[in-house]
C-alpha positions, 0 to 999 in steps of 0.5 A: 499499499506504501509503494502504490502511494509513493508512486501515485504522489510521485505521478502527481509531483509530474503533473503539470498544473493547467491554470491561468498565467500572466505573461508580461511584454515590452515592446519597442519600435523603432523607426529610422530615416535618414533624419534620426531614429525614434522610438516608441515603447509599450507595456501590456500583459497577456493572460493564458487562460488554463495554460500548463507552465511549458506551454506558457513558457512556449507562447511568452517569447522574444521576437524582433522583426525588422522591415526596410522600405526605401529610406524608412527601417522599422523594427519592433523588438517584442520581449515578454516573460511569464510573471 
């Protein structure tokens, strides 16, 4: 009986708990032209409903995109982390 109880407790320890998790993001928009550059910073939170820690960690990531149109370069740097 003790072995079954120990195995059950060990299995529960490895099961990922699904709950609401918050991903906090900071976005920096940078526009660069021949006249100079301009930054706009934005912060926001995203609530991931009934999500495991692994799924939330995979969804809450850092991305960077750059686009050039003529003499103007726009980059978006999004840095997210779990709270």
